[in-house]
A tleap script that builds the chain and sets N, CA, C and O, in Angstrom:
source leaprc.protein.ff14SB
mol = sequence {
  NMET SER ASP THR ARG HIE MET ILE ARG VAL
  GLN GLN PHE ARG PRO CYS ALA ASP TRP LEU
  VAL LEU GLU PRO ASP ALA VAL GLU GLU VAL
  ARG GLU THR GLU GLY GLY LEU MET LEU PRO
  ASP SER ALA ARG PRO ARG MET VAL PRO ARG
  THR GLY THR VAL LEU ALA VAL GLY PRO ASP
  VAL LYS ARG THR VAL SER GLY GLU ARG VAL
  ILE PHE SER ALA TYR ALA GLY THR GLU ILE
  GLU MET ALA GLY ARG THR VAL ARG ALA MET
  GLN ASP CYS HIE ILE ILE ALA GLY ILE CASP
}
set mol.1.N position { 1.975 -8.266 -7.382 }
set mol.1.CA position { 2.362 -7.986 -6.022 }
set mol.1.C position { 2.998 -9.211 -5.406 }
set mol.1.O position { 2.652 -10.341 -5.751 }
set mol.2.N position { 3.898 -8.997 -4.523 }
set mol.2.CA position { 4.542 -10.118 -3.862 }
set mol.2.C position { 3.737 -10.541 -2.647 }
set mol.2.O position { 2.812 -9.841 -2.234 }
set mol.3.N position { 4.088 -11.689 -2.073 }
set mol.3.CA position { 3.389 -12.190 -0.892 }
set mol.3.C position { 3.746 -11.410 0.353 }
set mol.3.O position { 3.116 -11.604 1.393 }
set mol.4.N position { 4.734 -10.534 0.285 }
set mol.4.CA position { 5.160 -9.757 1.449 }
set mol.4.C position { 4.608 -8.334 1.406 }
set mol.4.O position { 5.193 -7.424 1.993 }
set mol.5.N position { 3.491 -8.139 0.717 }
set mol.5.CA position { 2.904 -6.802 0.610 }
set mol.5.C position { 2.459 -6.298 1.985 }
set mol.5.O position { 2.166 -7.083 2.886 }
set mol.6.N position { 2.415 -4.997 2.120 }
set mol.6.CA position { 1.994 -4.379 3.372 }
set mol.6.C position { 0.546 -3.946 3.248 }
set mol.6.O position { 0.119 -3.478 2.192 }
set mol.7.N position { -0.204 -4.100 4.321 }
set mol.7.CA position { -1.610 -3.764 4.328 }
set mol.7.C position { -1.817 -2.559 5.235 }
set mol.7.O position { -1.348 -2.547 6.373 }
set mol.8.N position { -2.514 -1.551 4.738 }
set mol.8.CA position { -2.859 -0.370 5.526 }
set mol.8.C position { -4.233 -0.625 6.122 }
set mol.8.O position { -5.127 -1.089 5.415 }
set mol.9.N position { -4.428 -0.335 7.409 }
set mol.9.CA position { -5.724 -0.566 8.051 }
set mol.9.C position { -6.372 0.772 8.393 }
set mol.9.O position { -5.781 1.601 9.085 }
set mol.10.N position { -7.605 0.975 7.898 }
set mol.10.CA position { -8.344 2.205 8.173 }
set mol.10.C position { -9.793 1.871 8.494 }
set mol.10.O position { -10.269 0.792 8.141 }
set mol.11.N position { -10.497 2.770 9.151 }
set mol.11.CA position { -11.909 2.579 9.463 }
set mol.11.C position { -12.791 3.250 8.414 }
set mol.11.O position { -13.761 2.652 7.950 }
set mol.12.N position { -12.469 4.473 8.040 }
set mol.12.CA position { -13.222 5.185 7.015 }
set mol.12.C position { -12.237 5.739 6.000 }
set mol.12.O position { -11.068 5.969 6.312 }
set mol.13.N position { -12.715 5.949 4.793 }
set mol.13.CA position { -11.821 6.356 3.721 }
set mol.13.C position { -12.517 7.394 2.861 }
set mol.13.O position { -13.643 7.175 2.416 }
set mol.14.N position { -11.860 8.524 2.623 }
set mol.14.CA position { -12.383 9.573 1.762 }
set mol.14.C position { -11.284 9.894 0.751 }
set mol.14.O position { -10.341 10.612 1.082 }
set mol.15.N position { -11.387 9.375 -0.478 }
set mol.15.CA position { -10.328 9.581 -1.471 }
set mol.15.C position { -10.163 11.058 -1.846 }
set mol.15.O position { -11.126 11.825 -1.832 }
set mol.16.N position { -8.959 11.432 -2.174 }
set mol.16.CA position { -8.631 12.793 -2.600 }
set mol.16.C position { -8.427 12.825 -4.115 }
set mol.16.O position { -8.167 11.803 -4.750 }
set mol.17.N position { -8.552 14.011 -4.663 }
set mol.17.CA position { -8.262 14.294 -6.075 }
set mol.17.C position { -8.909 13.268 -7.009 }
set mol.17.O position { -10.123 13.067 -6.964 }
set mol.18.N position { -8.096 12.616 -7.862 }
set mol.18.CA position { -8.647 11.679 -8.848 }
set mol.18.C position { -8.498 10.223 -8.400 }
set mol.18.O position { -8.397 9.322 -9.232 }
set mol.19.N position { -8.484 9.999 -7.091 }
set mol.19.CA position { -8.381 8.647 -6.537 }
set mol.19.C position { -9.765 8.109 -6.223 }
set mol.19.O position { -10.701 8.868 -5.972 }
set mol.20.N position { -9.881 6.779 -6.239 }
set mol.20.CA position { -11.125 6.121 -5.873 }
set mol.20.C position { -10.811 4.863 -5.073 }
set mol.20.O position { -9.685 4.366 -5.099 }
set mol.21.N position { -11.809 4.356 -4.366 }
set mol.21.CA position { -11.678 3.128 -3.595 }
set mol.21.C position { -12.672 2.134 -4.157 }
set mol.21.O position { -13.836 2.470 -4.374 }
set mol.22.N position { -12.216 0.896 -4.398 }
set mol.22.CA position { -13.125 -0.123 -4.894 }
set mol.22.C position { -12.897 -1.434 -4.168 }
set mol.22.O position { -11.824 -1.681 -3.619 }
set mol.23.N position { -13.923 -2.267 -4.175 }
set mol.23.CA position { -13.825 -3.603 -3.586 }
set mol.23.C position { -13.687 -4.591 -4.732 }
set mol.23.O position { -14.625 -4.779 -5.506 }
set mol.24.N position { -12.509 -5.232 -4.850 }
set mol.24.CA position { -12.314 -6.201 -5.926 }
set mol.24.C position { -13.214 -7.419 -5.745 }
set mol.24.O position { -13.515 -7.817 -4.620 }
set mol.25.N position { -13.641 -8.007 -6.860 }
set mol.25.CA position { -14.406 -9.242 -6.814 }
set mol.25.C position { -13.496 -10.383 -6.362 }
set mol.25.O position { -12.286 -10.342 -6.579 }
set mol.26.N position { -14.078 -11.386 -5.742 }
set mol.26.CA position { -13.322 -12.574 -5.337 }
set mol.26.C position { -12.893 -13.327 -6.595 }
set mol.26.O position { -13.611 -13.345 -7.595 }
set mol.27.N position { -11.727 -13.939 -6.533 }
set mol.27.CA position { -11.202 -14.696 -7.660 }
set mol.27.C position { -11.129 -16.163 -7.250 }
set mol.27.O position { -10.596 -16.503 -6.194 }
set mol.28.N position { -11.667 -17.013 -8.097 }
set mol.28.CA position { -11.649 -18.445 -7.805 }
set mol.28.C position { -10.261 -19.008 -8.069 }
set mol.28.O position { -9.699 -18.812 -9.146 }
set mol.29.N position { -9.719 -19.698 -7.098 }
set mol.29.CA position { -8.377 -20.263 -7.203 }
set mol.29.C position { -8.440 -21.606 -7.926 }
set mol.29.O position { -9.325 -22.421 -7.663 }
set mol.30.N position { -7.487 -21.832 -8.844 }
set mol.30.CA position { -7.415 -23.089 -9.574 }
set mol.30.C position { -6.690 -24.100 -8.693 }
set mol.30.O position { -5.524 -23.900 -8.354 }
set mol.31.N position { -7.370 -25.187 -8.319 }
set mol.31.CA position { -6.781 -26.196 -7.433 }
set mol.31.C position { -6.479 -27.500 -8.160 }
set mol.31.O position { -5.683 -28.307 -7.681 }
set mol.32.N position { -7.111 -27.711 -9.313 }
set mol.32.CA position { -6.846 -28.940 -10.063 }
set mol.32.C position { -6.956 -28.661 -11.551 }
set mol.32.O position { -7.572 -27.682 -11.973 }
set mol.33.N position { -6.347 -29.540 -12.341 }
set mol.33.CA position { -6.376 -29.397 -13.792 }
set mol.33.C position { -7.722 -29.873 -14.321 }
set mol.33.O position { -8.507 -30.466 -13.581 }
set mol.34.N position { -7.987 -29.619 -15.584 }
set mol.34.CA position { -9.233 -30.085 -16.199 }
set mol.34.C position { -9.309 -31.606 -16.182 }
set mol.34.O position { -10.402 -32.173 -16.190 }
set mol.35.N position { -8.156 -32.269 -16.157 }
set mol.35.CA position { -8.104 -33.731 -16.120 }
set mol.35.C position { -8.270 -34.300 -14.723 }
set mol.35.O position { -8.342 -35.517 -14.552 }
set mol.36.N position { -8.332 -33.417 -13.703 }
set mol.36.CA position { -8.563 -33.875 -12.342 }
set mol.36.C position { -7.331 -33.992 -11.473 }
set mol.36.O position { -7.444 -34.422 -10.325 }
set mol.37.N position { -6.151 -33.628 -11.970 }
set mol.37.CA position { -4.929 -33.693 -11.160 }
set mol.37.C position { -4.888 -32.520 -10.180 }
set mol.37.O position { -5.091 -31.373 -10.576 }
set mol.38.N position { -4.627 -32.804 -8.915 }
set mol.38.CA position { -4.506 -31.757 -7.895 }
set mol.38.C position { -3.173 -31.031 -8.069 }
set mol.38.O position { -2.132 -31.665 -8.241 }
set mol.39.N position { -3.213 -29.705 -8.024 }
set mol.39.CA position { -2.002 -28.902 -8.175 }
set mol.39.C position { -1.448 -28.526 -6.808 }
set mol.39.O position { -2.204 -28.099 -5.934 }
set mol.40.N position { -0.129 -28.678 -6.606 }
set mol.40.CA position { 0.466 -28.204 -5.356 }
set mol.40.C position { 0.476 -26.676 -5.345 }
set mol.40.O position { 0.365 -26.049 -6.398 }
set mol.41.N position { 0.606 -26.077 -4.169 }
set mol.41.CA position { 0.595 -24.610 -4.047 }
set mol.41.C position { 1.590 -23.946 -4.984 }
set mol.41.O position { 1.294 -22.907 -5.573 }
set mol.42.N position { 2.767 -24.540 -5.125 }
set mol.42.CA position { 3.812 -23.926 -5.949 }
set mol.42.C position { 3.480 -23.932 -7.435 }
set mol.42.O position { 4.059 -23.151 -8.190 }
set mol.43.N position { 2.567 -24.786 -7.875 }
set mol.43.CA position { 2.235 -24.882 -9.297 }
set mol.43.C position { 0.940 -24.172 -9.660 }
set mol.43.O position { 0.587 -24.098 -10.837 }
set mol.44.N position { 0.226 -23.648 -8.667 }
set mol.44.CA position { -1.046 -22.981 -8.938 }
set mol.44.C position { -0.817 -21.605 -9.544 }
set mol.44.O position { 0.036 -20.851 -9.075 }
set mol.45.N position { -1.567 -21.279 -10.573 }
set mol.45.CA position { -1.439 -19.926 -11.139 }
set mol.45.C position { -2.003 -18.895 -10.174 }
set mol.45.O position { -3.018 -19.135 -9.519 }
set mol.46.N position { -1.348 -17.757 -10.091 }
set mol.46.CA position { -1.829 -16.686 -9.213 }
set mol.46.C position { -2.867 -15.883 -9.967 }
set mol.46.O position { -2.563 -15.245 -10.975 }
set mol.47.N position { -4.091 -15.918 -9.475 }
set mol.47.CA position { -5.173 -15.191 -10.113 }
set mol.47.C position { -5.273 -13.810 -9.472 }
set mol.47.O position { -5.248 -13.684 -8.248 }
set mol.48.N position { -5.384 -12.801 -10.284 }
set mol.48.CA position { -5.436 -11.425 -9.808 }
set mol.48.C position { -6.796 -10.840 -10.174 }
set mol.48.O position { -7.213 -10.928 -11.329 }
set mol.49.N position { -7.508 -10.233 -9.189 }
set mol.49.CA position { -8.806 -9.645 -9.529 }
set mol.49.C position { -8.655 -8.490 -10.517 }
set mol.49.O position { -7.712 -7.703 -10.433 }
set mol.50.N position { -9.591 -8.404 -11.444 }
set mol.50.CA position { -9.565 -7.323 -12.442 }
set mol.50.C position { -10.911 -6.620 -12.543 }
set mol.50.O position { -11.078 -5.710 -13.355 }
set mol.51.N position { -11.869 -7.035 -11.727 }
set mol.51.CA position { -13.180 -6.388 -11.712 }
set mol.51.C position { -13.557 -6.080 -10.268 }
set mol.51.O position { -13.059 -6.718 -9.340 }
set mol.52.N position { -14.433 -5.106 -10.084 }
set mol.52.CA position { -14.859 -4.773 -8.739 }
set mol.52.C position { -15.934 -3.705 -8.742 }
set mol.52.O position { -16.392 -3.259 -9.794 }
set mol.53.N position { -16.329 -3.302 -7.534 }
set mol.53.CA position { -17.371 -2.295 -7.347 }
set mol.53.C position { -16.771 -1.067 -6.678 }
set mol.53.O position { -16.101 -1.179 -5.651 }
set mol.54.N position { -17.010 0.093 -7.253 }
set mol.54.CA position { -16.491 1.350 -6.711 }
set mol.54.C position { -17.254 1.698 -5.432 }
set mol.54.O position { -18.485 1.717 -5.420 }
set mol.55.N position { -16.511 1.973 -4.352 }
set mol.55.CA position { -17.120 2.319 -3.065 }
set mol.55.C position { -17.148 3.823 -2.818 }
set mol.55.O position { -18.109 4.342 -2.251 }
set mol.56.N position { -16.098 4.523 -3.239 }
set mol.56.CA position { -16.005 5.972 -3.018 }
set mol.56.C position { -15.115 6.585 -4.088 }
set mol.56.O position { -14.180 5.945 -4.570 }
set mol.57.N position { -15.411 7.833 -4.458 }
set mol.57.CA position { -14.607 8.537 -5.465 }
set mol.57.C position { -14.181 9.894 -4.924 }
set mol.57.O position { -14.891 10.510 -4.129 }
set mol.58.N position { -13.017 10.350 -5.365 }
set mol.58.CA position { -12.524 11.670 -4.997 }
set mol.58.C position { -13.225 12.752 -5.803 }
set mol.58.O position { -13.930 12.447 -6.764 }
set mol.59.N position { -13.039 14.017 -5.423 }
set mol.59.CA position { -13.747 15.118 -6.067 }
set mol.59.C position { -13.367 15.369 -7.526 }
set mol.59.O position { -14.145 15.977 -8.261 }
set mol.60.N position { -12.193 14.915 -7.961 }
set mol.60.CA position { -11.760 15.149 -9.336 }
set mol.60.C position { -12.036 13.977 -10.275 }
set mol.60.O position { -11.677 14.040 -11.451 }
set mol.61.N position { -12.663 12.916 -9.785 }
set mol.61.CA position { -12.980 11.767 -10.633 }
set mol.61.C position { -14.163 12.138 -11.522 }
set mol.61.O position { -15.216 12.546 -11.033 }
set mol.62.N position { -13.975 11.992 -12.834 }
set mol.62.CA position { -15.006 12.407 -13.799 }
set mol.62.C position { -15.690 11.226 -14.486 }
set mol.62.O position { -16.830 11.357 -14.931 }
set mol.63.N position { -15.016 10.073 -14.581 }
set mol.63.CA position { -15.535 8.973 -15.390 }
set mol.63.C position { -16.243 7.887 -14.604 }
set mol.63.O position { -16.907 7.041 -15.203 }
set mol.64.N position { -16.127 7.878 -13.300 }
set mol.64.CA position { -16.614 6.769 -12.488 }
set mol.64.C position { -17.458 7.296 -11.337 }
set mol.64.O position { -17.191 8.378 -10.815 }
set mol.65.N position { -18.485 6.528 -10.934 }
set mol.65.CA position { -19.338 6.924 -9.811 }
set mol.65.C position { -19.394 5.785 -8.789 }
set mol.65.O position { -19.145 4.628 -9.125 }
set mol.66.N position { -19.720 6.121 -7.550 }
set mol.66.CA position { -19.868 5.111 -6.504 }
set mol.66.C position { -20.947 4.117 -6.889 }
set mol.66.O position { -21.986 4.492 -7.431 }
set mol.67.N position { -20.696 2.849 -6.606 }
set mol.67.CA position { -21.647 1.790 -6.914 }
set mol.67.C position { -21.465 1.175 -8.287 }
set mol.67.O position { -22.063 0.138 -8.576 }
set mol.68.N position { -20.656 1.786 -9.144 }
set mol.68.CA position { -20.451 1.278 -10.501 }
set mol.68.C position { -19.530 0.055 -10.484 }
set mol.68.O position { -18.557 0.010 -9.731 }
set mol.69.N position { -19.852 -0.942 -11.331 }
set mol.69.CA position { -18.976 -2.102 -11.513 }
set mol.69.C position { -17.997 -1.765 -12.621 }
set mol.69.O position { -18.391 -1.236 -13.661 }
set mol.70.N position { -16.710 -2.069 -12.405 }
set mol.70.CA position { -15.674 -1.669 -13.348 }
set mol.70.C position { -14.656 -2.776 -13.577 }
set mol.70.O position { -14.560 -3.731 -12.806 }
set mol.71.N position { -13.899 -2.621 -14.659 }
set mol.71.CA position { -12.716 -3.430 -14.946 }
set mol.71.C position { -11.529 -2.500 -14.741 }
set mol.71.O position { -11.545 -1.365 -15.218 }
set mol.72.N position { -10.497 -2.967 -14.034 }
set mol.72.CA position { -9.332 -2.130 -13.766 }
set mol.72.C position { -8.036 -2.873 -14.071 }
set mol.72.O position { -8.039 -4.095 -14.219 }
set mol.73.N position { -6.943 -2.147 -14.166 }
set mol.73.CA position { -5.632 -2.745 -14.409 }
set mol.73.C position { -5.294 -3.718 -13.282 }
set mol.73.O position { -5.512 -3.410 -12.110 }
set mol.74.N position { -4.767 -4.883 -13.628 }
set mol.74.CA position { -4.569 -5.976 -12.677 }
set mol.74.C position { -3.757 -5.602 -11.442 }
set mol.74.O position { -4.142 -5.973 -10.333 }
set mol.75.N position { -2.673 -4.897 -11.591 }
set mol.75.CA position { -1.801 -4.612 -10.450 }
set mol.75.C position { -1.862 -3.149 -10.018 }
set mol.75.O position { -0.946 -2.656 -9.360 }
set mol.76.N position { -2.930 -2.459 -10.383 }
set mol.76.CA position { -3.076 -1.040 -10.049 }
set mol.76.C position { -3.470 -0.855 -8.592 }
set mol.76.O position { -4.135 -1.705 -8.001 }
set mol.77.N position { -3.055 0.254 -8.031 }
set mol.77.CA position { -3.532 0.655 -6.721 }
set mol.77.C position { -2.801 0.058 -5.531 }
set mol.77.O position { -1.799 -0.644 -5.664 }
set mol.78.N position { -3.346 0.369 -4.362 }
set mol.78.CA position { -2.806 -0.068 -3.085 }
set mol.78.C position { -3.890 -0.797 -2.316 }
set mol.78.O position { -5.009 -0.302 -2.188 }
set mol.79.N position { -3.553 -1.990 -1.798 }
set mol.79.CA position { -4.524 -2.736 -1.012 }
set mol.79.C position { -4.642 -2.130 0.381 }
set mol.79.O position { -3.643 -1.771 1.004 }
set mol.80.N position { -5.877 -2.023 0.857 }
set mol.80.CA position { -6.156 -1.420 2.157 }
set mol.80.C position { -7.163 -2.307 2.872 }
set mol.80.O position { -8.134 -2.760 2.267 }
set mol.81.N position { -6.938 -2.558 4.157 }
set mol.81.CA position { -7.916 -3.292 4.947 }
set mol.81.C position { -8.831 -2.269 5.598 }
set mol.81.O position { -8.378 -1.424 6.371 }
set mol.82.N position { -10.134 -2.346 5.280 }
set mol.82.CA position { -11.091 -1.369 5.772 }
set mol.82.C position { -12.308 -2.097 6.331 }
set mol.82.O position { -13.014 -2.794 5.602 }
set mol.83.N position { -12.545 -1.932 7.613 }
set mol.83.CA position { -13.703 -2.546 8.289 }
set mol.83.C position { -13.748 -4.049 8.056 }
set mol.83.O position { -14.818 -4.609 7.818 }
set mol.84.N position { -12.595 -4.703 8.124 }
set mol.84.CA position { -12.539 -6.152 8.002 }
set mol.84.C position { -12.552 -6.707 6.595 }
set mol.84.O position { -12.593 -7.926 6.423 }
set mol.85.N position { -12.520 -5.862 5.586 }
set mol.85.CA position { -12.467 -6.348 4.213 }
set mol.85.C position { -11.345 -5.657 3.468 }
set mol.85.O position { -10.931 -4.556 3.833 }
set mol.86.N position { -10.855 -6.299 2.427 }
set mol.86.CA position { -9.755 -5.748 1.643 }
set mol.86.C position { -10.314 -4.976 0.463 }
set mol.86.O position { -11.098 -5.501 -0.328 }
set mol.87.N position { -9.894 -3.707 0.354 }
set mol.87.CA position { -10.297 -2.851 -0.754 }
set mol.87.C position { -9.039 -2.335 -1.438 }
set mol.87.O position { -7.930 -2.552 -0.951 }
set mol.88.N position { -9.210 -1.654 -2.559 }
set mol.88.CA position { -8.077 -1.064 -3.275 }
set mol.88.C position { -8.319 0.401 -3.528 }
set mol.88.O position { -9.420 0.803 -3.906 }
set mol.89.N position { -7.288 1.205 -3.320 }
set mol.89.CA position { -7.318 2.620 -3.691 }
set mol.89.C position { -6.479 2.758 -4.955 }
set mol.89.O position { -5.363 2.242 -5.028 }
set mol.90.N position { -7.018 3.455 -5.948 }
set mol.90.CA position { -6.275 3.656 -7.200 }
set mol.90.C position { -6.739 4.930 -7.875 }
set mol.90.O position { -7.792 5.475 -7.545 }
set mol.91.N position { -5.954 5.395 -8.811 }
set mol.91.CA position { -6.324 6.576 -9.568 }
set mol.91.C position { -7.348 6.207 -10.639 }
set mol.91.O position { -7.383 5.076 -11.125 }
set mol.92.N position { -8.166 7.167 -10.988 }
set mol.92.CA position { -9.225 6.975 -11.970 }
set mol.92.C position { -8.691 6.477 -13.318 }
set mol.92.O position { -9.384 5.753 -14.032 }
set mol.93.N position { -7.470 6.862 -13.660 }
set mol.93.CA position { -6.901 6.470 -14.964 }
set mol.93.C position { -6.668 4.965 -15.075 }
set mol.93.O position { -6.462 4.469 -16.182 }
set mol.94.N position { -6.692 4.218 -13.960 }
set mol.94.CA position { -6.495 2.785 -13.992 }
set mol.94.C position { -7.794 2.015 -14.233 }
set mol.94.O position { -7.777 0.789 -14.343 }
set mol.95.N position { -8.917 2.729 -14.315 }
set mol.95.CA position { -10.187 2.090 -14.654 }
set mol.95.C position { -10.230 1.953 -16.173 }
set mol.95.O position { -10.106 2.938 -16.901 }
set mol.96.N position { -10.406 0.733 -16.632 }
set mol.96.CA position { -10.396 0.456 -18.073 }
set mol.96.C position { -11.781 0.644 -18.671 }
set mol.96.O position { -11.924 1.229 -19.745 }
set mol.97.N position { -12.819 0.142 -17.967 }
set mol.97.CA position { -14.178 0.218 -18.511 }
set mol.97.C position { -15.198 -0.017 -17.416 }
set mol.97.O position { -14.900 -0.633 -16.393 }
set mol.98.N position { -16.412 0.483 -17.642 }
set mol.98.CA position { -17.527 0.174 -16.774 }
set mol.98.C position { -18.180 -1.114 -17.245 }
set mol.98.O position { -18.073 -1.476 -18.417 }
set mol.99.N position { -18.864 -1.816 -16.324 }
set mol.99.CA position { -19.548 -3.066 -16.671 }
set mol.99.C position { -21.045 -2.835 -16.512 }
set mol.99.O position { -21.500 -2.372 -15.466 }
set mol.100.N position { -21.811 -3.161 -17.558 }
set mol.100.CA position { -23.281 -3.029 -17.490 }
set mol.100.C position { -23.883 -4.249 -16.852 }
set mol.100.O position { -25.103 -4.330 -16.704 }
savepdb mol mol.pdb
quit
């Protein structure tokens, strides 16, 4: 995703069909090299969340349940601001695996 992405703001969310909403885990940003050199913003790798917790599922979702921790495709879904936090809506097919 680019830095100019658009954010949708909602208060409550009820996914339709095979869509689900999840809260991605926070990703730690790399600020320095293993040798201790500080990296400028332009040289920092962009870390993308790939794990999260499912908050809600649509009626046609068969493989995933609310509360489950999952691994999902890195750039899947749409970012949504909901009740002051950023969540993602995506189709069930973008869930790669559940996490025990």
